[in-house]
Phi, psi and omega in degrees: 000116179297146177204157176228142179237143184221152169268146180283336175233151180302128179082000182273179179288142179284100185256338183260130180231135177237122181229157181204171178246141174051229181273069178057051173257143179050057179288117183255127178253119184236142177235124182055037177082000180246130180292131177249358178171157179229134176253117192294324186206177184294327179297315179292325179293321179294330178286335181091132180229140179248142180228145180263125179272171183298325181279004175093356179278160181254128176252122178246132179237129182209138175267114185249123178264126177239187182300110176057025178207155177233135186232128176270102180278133176230112184243145172240116185053040176085357181248141180301135176285137180307133179087351179280167184297332182270358179288125180305325179298321178295318181295320178294318178299318179295320179296315178299316179298322181289320177298317179292326177297314179298318179299310182297318181297316180292322179295314182295309181295321180296317179294319179298314181295317185287317185281325185253005175053051181283113187298317182300314180296321180293325179295331180262016172088014180262124182188221182298324178300326179293326177295314178298318178301315180297320179294321177298315181291329176296318177293318178297320178300322177304316182281328176297320178300333178265020174063046175269113178295320181299315181297319181291319177296320176299317179299318180297311183297313181298316182294319179293314180296322178300320179293318181294313180297317180298321180297311183289326177295317179297317180295322181291336180265008175089006178271150175265106185299329181075163183270342183299315180295323180293315180297318179299318180294322178296317179296327177287328181286327186305309179298327178295314180297317178296331180293332180298310179296325181293319178297317179298320180295319180292319180292326179292337177264003179082016180266000000 
């Protein structure tokens, strides 16, 4: 049975637990080990349900579908619970992780191609340039972790342009780029894009 646990305050004990069966069936919301409500199915979860806790605060749980992504929102008195998918800190962490993933992938593949002269990787454009690309993203990740909006926007633009240029180069050389790579790149871009708004939200609160 999938479940998620959260603290009601940053750094606090994880007292809130949300568990469910299958595709969000019988979603149970528990506080301090006691159930405060059950959401029967995904339709009801998408509509959003509110529950009153013993201390009088309101816990709202809602499954929110966005562009190519689904987010389980968990709010306490209208504010995202720390560590939940809608928490700006979580979104920034995800954006930073994705930038570092892109950096690491390019560094590893670039080094393998360059050092071991792997023909297949070189044919698809992976080589010394990929190492430089990875180093650039590693530097951008350093600043994204420190909540730099400019660094994150640069990472988004560079990554998107790299995909567009790579697509047209492959097509011009007679290769079929396929849709899989494009979809994968979009999924990598989504957390980065969401991170921009999250950084702005944190800065507006002085964090």
